[in-house]
KEMI-71972 format. One record per atom (N, C-alpha, C, O, CB): x, y, z; atom name. Coordinates in Angstrom, 1 decimal, padded with zeros to 4 digits. Glycine has a CB too. Layout:
# residues N
xx:X, yy:Y, zz:Z, name:CA .
...
This chain:
# residues 65
xx:046.1, yy:-072.0, zz:-027.0, name:N .
xx:044.9, yy:-072.0, zz:-026.1, name:CA .
xx:043.9, yy:-071.0, zz:-026.6, name:C .
xx:044.1, yy:-069.8, zz:-026.4, name:O .
xx:045.3, yy:-071.8, zz:-024.6, name:CB .
xx:042.8, yy:-071.5, zz:-027.2, name:N .
xx:041.8, yy:-070.6, zz:-027.8, name:CA .
xx:040.6, yy:-070.5, zz:-026.9, name:C .
xx:040.1, yy:-071.5, zz:-026.4, name:O .
xx:041.4, yy:-071.2, zz:-029.2, name:CB .
xx:040.1, yy:-069.3, zz:-026.8, name:N .
xx:038.9, yy:-069.1, zz:-026.0, name:CA .
xx:037.7, yy:-068.7, zz:-027.0, name:C .
xx:037.9, yy:-067.8, zz:-027.9, name:O .
xx:039.1, yy:-067.9, zz:-025.0, name:CB .
xx:036.6, yy:-069.3, zz:-026.8, name:N .
xx:035.4, yy:-069.0, zz:-027.6, name:CA .
xx:034.6, yy:-068.0, zz:-026.8, name:C .
xx:034.4, yy:-068.1, zz:-025.6, name:O .
xx:034.5, yy:-070.3, zz:-027.9, name:CB .
xx:034.2, yy:-066.9, zz:-027.5, name:N .
xx:033.4, yy:-065.8, zz:-026.9, name:CA .
xx:032.1, yy:-065.8, zz:-027.6, name:C .
xx:032.0, yy:-065.4, zz:-028.8, name:O .
xx:034.1, yy:-064.4, zz:-027.0, name:CB .
xx:031.0, yy:-066.3, zz:-027.0, name:N .
xx:029.7, yy:-066.4, zz:-027.6, name:CA .
xx:028.8, yy:-065.3, zz:-027.2, name:C .
xx:029.0, yy:-064.6, zz:-026.2, name:O .
xx:029.1, yy:-067.7, zz:-027.2, name:CB .
xx:027.7, yy:-065.2, zz:-027.9, name:N .
xx:026.7, yy:-064.1, zz:-027.7, name:CA .
xx:027.3, yy:-062.7, zz:-027.7, name:C .
xx:027.0, yy:-061.9, zz:-026.9, name:O .
xx:026.0, yy:-064.4, zz:-026.4, name:CB .
xx:028.1, yy:-062.5, zz:-028.7, name:N .
xx:028.8, yy:-061.2, zz:-028.9, name:CA .
xx:028.1, yy:-060.3, zz:-029.9, name:C .
xx:027.8, yy:-060.8, zz:-031.0, name:O .
xx:030.3, yy:-061.4, zz:-029.3, name:CB .
xx:027.8, yy:-059.1, zz:-029.5, name:N .
xx:027.1, yy:-058.2, zz:-030.3, name:CA .
xx:028.1, yy:-057.6, zz:-031.3, name:C .
xx:028.7, yy:-056.6, zz:-031.1, name:O .
xx:026.4, yy:-057.0, zz:-029.5, name:CB .
xx:028.3, yy:-058.3, zz:-032.5, name:N .
xx:029.3, yy:-057.9, zz:-033.4, name:CA .
xx:028.9, yy:-056.8, zz:-034.3, name:C .
xx:029.7, yy:-056.3, zz:-035.1, name:O .
xx:029.7, yy:-059.1, zz:-034.3, name:CB .
xx:027.7, yy:-056.3, zz:-034.2, name:N .
xx:027.3, yy:-055.1, zz:-034.9, name:CA .
xx:028.0, yy:-053.9, zz:-034.2, name:C .
xx:028.2, yy:-052.8, zz:-034.8, name:O .
xx:025.8, yy:-054.9, zz:-034.9, name:CB .
xx:028.2, yy:-054.0, zz:-032.9, name:N .
xx:028.8, yy:-052.9, zz:-032.1, name:CA .
xx:030.3, yy:-053.2, zz:-031.8, name:C .
xx:031.1, yy:-052.3, zz:-031.9, name:O .
xx:028.0, yy:-052.7, zz:-030.9, name:CB .
xx:030.6, yy:-054.4, zz:-031.4, name:N .
xx:031.9, yy:-054.8, zz:-030.9, name:CA .
xx:032.8, yy:-055.2, zz:-032.0, name:C .
xx:032.4, yy:-056.1, zz:-032.8, name:O .
xx:031.8, yy:-055.9, zz:-029.8, name:CB .
xx:033.9, yy:-054.6, zz:-032.2, name:N .
xx:034.8, yy:-054.9, zz:-033.3, name:CA .
xx:036.0, yy:-055.7, zz:-032.8, name:C .
xx:036.2, yy:-055.8, zz:-031.6, name:O .
xx:035.3, yy:-053.6, zz:-034.0, name:CB .
xx:036.8, yy:-056.1, zz:-033.7, name:N .
xx:038.0, yy:-056.9, zz:-033.4, name:CA .
xx:038.9, yy:-056.2, zz:-032.4, name:C .
xx:039.4, yy:-056.8, zz:-031.4, name:O .
xx:038.8, yy:-057.3, zz:-034.6, name:CB .
xx:039.1, yy:-054.9, zz:-032.6, name:N .
xx:040.0, yy:-054.1, zz:-031.7, name:CA .
xx:039.4, yy:-054.0, zz:-030.3, name:C .
xx:040.2, yy:-054.0, zz:-029.3, name:O .
xx:040.2, yy:-052.7, zz:-032.3, name:CB .
xx:038.1, yy:-054.0, zz:-030.2, name:N .
xx:037.5, yy:-054.0, zz:-028.9, name:CA .
xx:037.7, yy:-055.3, zz:-028.2, name:C .
xx:038.0, yy:-055.3, zz:-027.0, name:O .
xx:035.9, yy:-053.7, zz:-029.0, name:CB .
xx:037.5, yy:-056.4, zz:-028.9, name:N .
xx:037.7, yy:-057.7, zz:-028.3, name:CA .
xx:039.2, yy:-057.9, zz:-027.8, name:C .
xx:039.4, yy:-058.3, zz:-026.7, name:O .
xx:037.4, yy:-058.8, zz:-029.3, name:CB .
xx:040.1, yy:-057.4, zz:-028.6, name:N .
xx:041.5, yy:-057.5, zz:-028.3, name:CA .
xx:041.8, yy:-056.7, zz:-027.0, name:C .
xx:042.6, yy:-057.1, zz:-026.1, name:O .
xx:042.4, yy:-057.1, zz:-029.4, name:CB .
xx:041.2, yy:-055.5, zz:-027.0, name:N .
xx:041.4, yy:-054.6, zz:-025.8, name:CA .
xx:040.9, yy:-055.2, zz:-024.5, name:C .
xx:041.5, yy:-055.1, zz:-023.5, name:O .
xx:040.8, yy:-053.2, zz:-026.1, name:CB .
xx:039.7, yy:-055.8, zz:-024.6, name:N .
xx:039.1, yy:-056.4, zz:-023.4, name:CA .
xx:039.9, yy:-057.6, zz:-022.9, name:C .
xx:040.1, yy:-057.7, zz:-021.7, name:O .
xx:037.6, yy:-056.9, zz:-023.8, name:CB .
xx:040.4, yy:-058.4, zz:-023.8, name:N .
xx:041.0, yy:-059.7, zz:-023.4, name:CA .
xx:042.5, yy:-059.6, zz:-023.3, name:C .
xx:043.1, yy:-060.6, zz:-022.8, name:O .
xx:040.7, yy:-060.7, zz:-024.4, name:CB .
xx:043.1, yy:-058.5, zz:-023.7, name:N .
xx:044.6, yy:-058.4, zz:-023.6, name:CA .
xx:045.1, yy:-058.4, zz:-022.2, name:C .
xx:046.3, yy:-058.7, zz:-021.9, name:O .
xx:045.0, yy:-057.1, zz:-024.3, name:CB .
xx:044.3, yy:-058.0, zz:-021.2, name:N .
xx:044.7, yy:-057.9, zz:-019.8, name:CA .
xx:045.0, yy:-059.3, zz:-019.2, name:C .
xx:045.6, yy:-059.3, zz:-018.1, name:O .
xx:043.7, yy:-057.2, zz:-019.0, name:CB .
xx:044.6, yy:-060.3, zz:-019.9, name:N .
xx:044.8, yy:-061.7, zz:-019.4, name:CA .
xx:046.1, yy:-062.3, zz:-019.9, name:C .
xx:046.5, yy:-063.4, zz:-019.4, name:O .
xx:043.6, yy:-062.6, zz:-019.7, name:CB .
xx:046.7, yy:-061.7, zz:-020.9, name:N .
xx:048.0, yy:-062.3, zz:-021.4, name:CA .
xx:048.2, yy:-061.9, zz:-022.8, name:C .
xx:047.3, yy:-061.2, zz:-023.4, name:O .
xx:048.0, yy:-063.8, zz:-021.2, name:CB .
xx:049.3, yy:-062.4, zz:-023.4, name:N .
xx:049.6, yy:-062.0, zz:-024.8, name:CA .
xx:048.7, yy:-062.8, zz:-025.7, name:C .
xx:048.6, yy:-064.0, zz:-025.7, name:O .
xx:051.1, yy:-062.4, zz:-025.1, name:CB .
xx:048.0, yy:-062.0, zz:-026.6, name:N .
xx:047.1, yy:-062.6, zz:-027.6, name:CA .
xx:047.9, yy:-062.9, zz:-028.9, name:C .
xx:048.6, yy:-062.0, zz:-029.4, name:O .
xx:045.9, yy:-061.6, zz:-027.9, name:CB .
xx:047.8, yy:-064.1, zz:-029.3, name:N .
xx:048.5, yy:-064.5, zz:-030.6, name:CA .
xx:047.6, yy:-064.6, zz:-031.7, name:C .
xx:048.0, yy:-064.6, zz:-032.9, name:O .
xx:049.3, yy:-065.8, zz:-030.4, name:CB .
xx:046.3, yy:-064.5, zz:-031.5, name:N .
xx:045.3, yy:-064.6, zz:-032.6, name:CA .
xx:043.9, yy:-064.1, zz:-032.1, name:C .
xx:043.6, yy:-064.4, zz:-031.0, name:O .
xx:045.2, yy:-065.9, zz:-033.2, name:CB .
xx:043.2, yy:-063.5, zz:-033.0, name:N .
xx:041.9, yy:-063.0, zz:-032.7, name:CA .
xx:041.0, yy:-063.0, zz:-033.9, name:C .
xx:041.4, yy:-062.4, zz:-034.9, name:O .
xx:041.9, yy:-061.6, zz:-032.0, name:CB .
xx:039.9, yy:-063.6, zz:-033.9, name:N .
xx:039.0, yy:-063.6, zz:-035.1, name:CA .
xx:037.6, yy:-063.4, zz:-034.6, name:C .
xx:037.1, yy:-064.0, zz:-033.7, name:O .
xx:039.1, yy:-064.9, zz:-035.9, name:CB .
xx:036.9, yy:-062.4, zz:-035.3, name:N .
xx:035.5, yy:-062.0, zz:-034.9, name:CA .
xx:034.6, yy:-062.5, zz:-036.1, name:C .
xx:034.9, yy:-062.2, zz:-037.2, name:O .
xx:035.4, yy:-060.5, zz:-034.6, name:CB .
xx:033.5, yy:-063.1, zz:-035.7, name:N .
xx:032.6, yy:-063.6, zz:-036.7, name:CA .
xx:031.2, yy:-063.1, zz:-036.3, name:C .
xx:031.1, yy:-062.4, zz:-035.2, name:O .
xx:032.5, yy:-065.2, zz:-036.8, name:CB .
xx:030.2, yy:-063.4, zz:-037.0, name:N .
xx:028.8, yy:-062.9, zz:-036.7, name:CA .
xx:028.3, yy:-063.5, zz:-035.4, name:C .
xx:027.9, yy:-064.7, zz:-035.4, name:O .
xx:027.8, yy:-063.1, zz:-037.9, name:CB .
xx:028.3, yy:-062.8, zz:-034.3, name:N .
xx:027.7, yy:-063.3, zz:-033.1, name:CA .
xx:028.7, yy:-063.9, zz:-032.1, name:C .
xx:028.4, yy:-064.3, zz:-031.0, name:O .
xx:026.7, yy:-064.2, zz:-033.4, name:CB .
xx:030.0, yy:-064.1, zz:-032.6, name:N .
xx:030.9, yy:-064.8, zz:-031.7, name:CA .
xx:032.4, yy:-064.4, zz:-032.1, name:C .
xx:032.6, yy:-063.8, zz:-033.2, name:O .
xx:030.8, yy:-066.3, zz:-031.8, name:CB .
xx:033.3, yy:-064.8, zz:-031.3, name:N .
xx:034.7, yy:-064.5, zz:-031.6, name:CA .
xx:035.6, yy:-065.6, zz:-030.9, name:C .
xx:035.1, yy:-066.3, zz:-030.0, name:O .
xx:035.1, yy:-063.1, zz:-031.1, name:CB .
xx:036.8, yy:-065.6, zz:-031.4, name:N .
xx:037.8, yy:-066.5, zz:-030.8, name:CA .
xx:039.0, yy:-065.6, zz:-030.4, name:C .
xx:039.4, yy:-064.8, zz:-031.2, name:O .
xx:038.3, yy:-067.7, zz:-031.7, name:CB .
xx:039.6, yy:-065.9, zz:-029.3, name:N .
xx:040.9, yy:-065.2, zz:-028.9, name:CA .
xx:041.8, yy:-066.3, zz:-028.5, name:C .
xx:041.5, yy:-067.2, zz:-027.8, name:O .
xx:040.7, yy:-064.2, zz:-027.7, name:CB .
xx:043.0, yy:-066.2, zz:-029.1, name:N .
xx:044.0, yy:-067.3, zz:-028.8, name:CA .
xx:045.2, yy:-066.7, zz:-028.0, name:C .
xx:045.8, yy:-065.7, zz:-028.4, name:O .
xx:044.6, yy:-067.9, zz:-030.1, name:CB .
xx:045.5, yy:-067.4, zz:-026.9, name:N .
xx:046.6, yy:-067.0, zz:-026.0, name:CA .
xx:047.8, yy:-067.8, zz:-026.2, name:C .
xx:047.8, yy:-068.9, zz:-026.8, name:O .
xx:046.2, yy:-067.0, zz:-024.6, name:CB .
xx:049.0, yy:-067.4, zz:-025.7, name:N .
xx:050.2, yy:-068.1, zz:-025.7, name:CA .
xx:050.1, yy:-069.4, zz:-024.9, name:C .
xx:050.6, yy:-070.5, zz:-025.3, name:O .
xx:051.4, yy:-067.3, zz:-025.2, name:CB .
xx:049.4, yy:-069.3, zz:-023.7, name:N .
xx:049.3, yy:-070.5, zz:-022.9, name:CA .
xx:047.9, yy:-070.7, zz:-022.3, name:C .
xx:047.1, yy:-069.8, zz:-022.3, name:O .
xx:050.3, yy:-070.5, zz:-021.8, name:CB .
xx:047.6, yy:-071.9, zz:-021.8, name:N .
xx:046.3, yy:-072.2, zz:-021.2, name:CA .
xx:046.0, yy:-071.4, zz:-020.0, name:C .
xx:044.8, yy:-071.1, zz:-019.8, name:O .
xx:046.3, yy:-073.7, zz:-020.9, name:CB .
xx:047.0, yy:-071.1, zz:-019.2, name:N .
xx:046.7, yy:-070.3, zz:-018.0, name:CA .
xx:046.1, yy:-069.0, zz:-018.3, name:C .
xx:045.1, yy:-068.6, zz:-017.6, name:O .
xx:048.0, yy:-070.1, zz:-017.2, name:CB .
xx:046.5, yy:-068.3, zz:-019.3, name:N .
xx:046.0, yy:-067.0, zz:-019.7, name:CA .
xx:044.5, yy:-067.2, zz:-020.2, name:C .
xx:043.6, yy:-066.4, zz:-019.9, name:O .
xx:046.8, yy:-066.4, zz:-020.8, name:CB .
xx:044.3, yy:-068.3, zz:-021.0, name:N .
xx:043.0, yy:-068.6, zz:-021.5, name:CA .
xx:042.0, yy:-068.9, zz:-020.4, name:C .
xx:040.9, yy:-068.4, zz:-020.4, name:O .
xx:043.0, yy:-069.8, zz:-022.5, name:CB .
xx:042.4, yy:-069.6, zz:-019.4, name:N .
xx:041.5, yy:-069.9, zz:-018.3, name:CA .
xx:041.2, yy:-068.7, zz:-017.4, name:C .
xx:040.1, yy:-068.5, zz:-017.0, name:O .
xx:042.2, yy:-071.0, zz:-017.3, name:CB .
xx:042.2, yy:-067.8, zz:-017.3, name:N .
xx:042.0, yy:-066.6, zz:-016.6, name:CA .
xx:041.0, yy:-065.7, zz:-017.3, name:C .
xx:040.1, yy:-065.0, zz:-016.7, name:O .
xx:043.3, yy:-065.8, zz:-016.4, name:CB .
xx:041.1, yy:-065.6, zz:-018.6, name:N .
xx:040.1, yy:-064.8, zz:-019.4, name:CA .
xx:038.7, yy:-065.4, zz:-019.3, name:C .
xx:037.8, yy:-064.6, zz:-019.2, name:O .
xx:040.6, yy:-064.8, zz:-020.9, name:CB .
xx:038.6, yy:-066.7, zz:-019.3, name:N .
xx:037.2, yy:-067.3, zz:-019.2, name:CA .
xx:036.7, yy:-067.0, zz:-017.8, name:C .
xx:035.5, yy:-066.5, zz:-017.7, name:O .
xx:037.3, yy:-068.8, zz:-019.4, name:CB .
xx:037.5, yy:-067.1, zz:-016.8, name:N .
xx:037.0, yy:-066.9, zz:-015.4, name:CA .
xx:036.7, yy:-065.4, zz:-015.2, name:C .
xx:035.7, yy:-065.1, zz:-014.5, name:O .
xx:038.1, yy:-067.3, zz:-014.4, name:CB .
xx:037.4, yy:-064.5, zz:-015.9, name:N .
xx:037.2, yy:-063.1, zz:-015.7, name:CA .
xx:036.1, yy:-062.5, zz:-016.5, name:C .
xx:035.5, yy:-061.5, zz:-016.0, name:O .
xx:038.5, yy:-062.4, zz:-016.0, name:CB .
xx:035.8, yy:-063.0, zz:-017.6, name:N .
xx:034.8, yy:-062.4, zz:-018.6, name:CA .
xx:033.5, yy:-063.2, zz:-018.7, name:C .
xx:032.6, yy:-062.6, zz:-019.2, name:O .
xx:035.4, yy:-062.3, zz:-019.9, name:CB .
xx:033.4, yy:-064.4, zz:-018.2, name:N .
xx:032.2, yy:-065.2, zz:-018.3, name:CA .
xx:031.1, yy:-064.5, zz:-017.6, name:C .
xx:031.2, yy:-064.2, zz:-016.4, name:O .
xx:032.4, yy:-066.6, zz:-017.8, name:CB .
xx:030.0, yy:-064.2, zz:-018.3, name:N .
xx:028.8, yy:-063.6, zz:-017.7, name:CA .
xx:028.9, yy:-062.0, zz:-017.7, name:C .
xx:027.9, yy:-061.4, zz:-017.3, name:O .
xx:028.7, yy:-064.0, zz:-016.3, name:CB .
xx:030.0, yy:-061.5, zz:-018.3, name:N .
xx:030.1, yy:-060.0, zz:-018.3, name:CA .
xx:029.2, yy:-059.5, zz:-019.4, name:C .
xx:029.0, yy:-060.1, zz:-020.5, name:O .
xx:031.6, yy:-059.6, zz:-018.6, name:CB .
xx:028.6, yy:-058.3, zz:-019.2, name:N .
xx:027.8, yy:-057.7, zz:-020.2, name:CA .
xx:028.6, yy:-056.7, zz:-021.1, name:C .
xx:029.3, yy:-055.8, zz:-020.5, name:O .
xx:026.6, yy:-057.0, zz:-019.6, name:CB .
xx:028.6, yy:-056.9, zz:-022.4, name:N .
xx:029.3, yy:-056.1, zz:-023.3, name:CA .
xx:028.3, yy:-055.7, zz:-024.4, name:C .
xx:027.7, yy:-056.6, zz:-025.0, name:O .
xx:030.6, yy:-056.8, zz:-023.9, name:CB .
xx:028.1, yy:-054.4, zz:-024.6, name:N .
xx:027.2, yy:-053.9, zz:-025.6, name:CA .
xx:025.8, yy:-054.5, zz:-025.5, name:C .
xx:025.1, yy:-054.8, zz:-026.5, name:O .
xx:027.7, yy:-054.2, zz:-027.1, name:CB .
xx:025.4, yy:-054.6, zz:-024.2, name:N .
xx:024.0, yy:-055.0, zz:-024.0, name:CA .
xx:023.7, yy:-056.5, zz:-024.0, name:C .
xx:022.6, yy:-056.9, zz:-024.0, name:O .
xx:023.1, yy:-054.3, zz:-024.9, name:CB .
xx:024.8, yy:-057.3, zz:-024.2, name:N .
xx:024.6, yy:-058.7, zz:-024.3, name:CA .
xx:025.5, yy:-059.4, zz:-023.3, name:C .
xx:026.7, yy:-059.0, zz:-023.2, name:O .
xx:024.8, yy:-059.3, zz:-025.7, name:CB .
xx:025.0, yy:-060.5, zz:-022.6, name:N .
xx:025.9, yy:-061.2, zz:-021.7, name:CA .
xx:026.7, yy:-062.2, zz:-022.4, name:C .
xx:026.1, yy:-063.0, zz:-023.2, name:O .
xx:025.0, yy:-061.9, zz:-020.6, name:CB .
xx:028.0, yy:-062.2, zz:-022.2, name:N .
xx:028.9, yy:-063.2, zz:-022.9, name:CA .
xx:028.7, yy:-064.6, zz:-022.3, name:C .
xx:029.3, yy:-065.5, zz:-022.8, name:O .
xx:030.3, yy:-062.8, zz:-022.7, name:CB .
């Protein structure tokens, strides 16, 4: 279950930051950060849905996810 994280300020936010923010929703089995966006993969869909519900619209490094 993969979550897309858009509008991410990747000049400031690093992979370790993304993992730290999203780890509270469940075990992360994969994380990839690209220019302006990232993907976080969870063990199950329930964790992924909780992460989307919890982080959608949150401001990180001056940009709204």
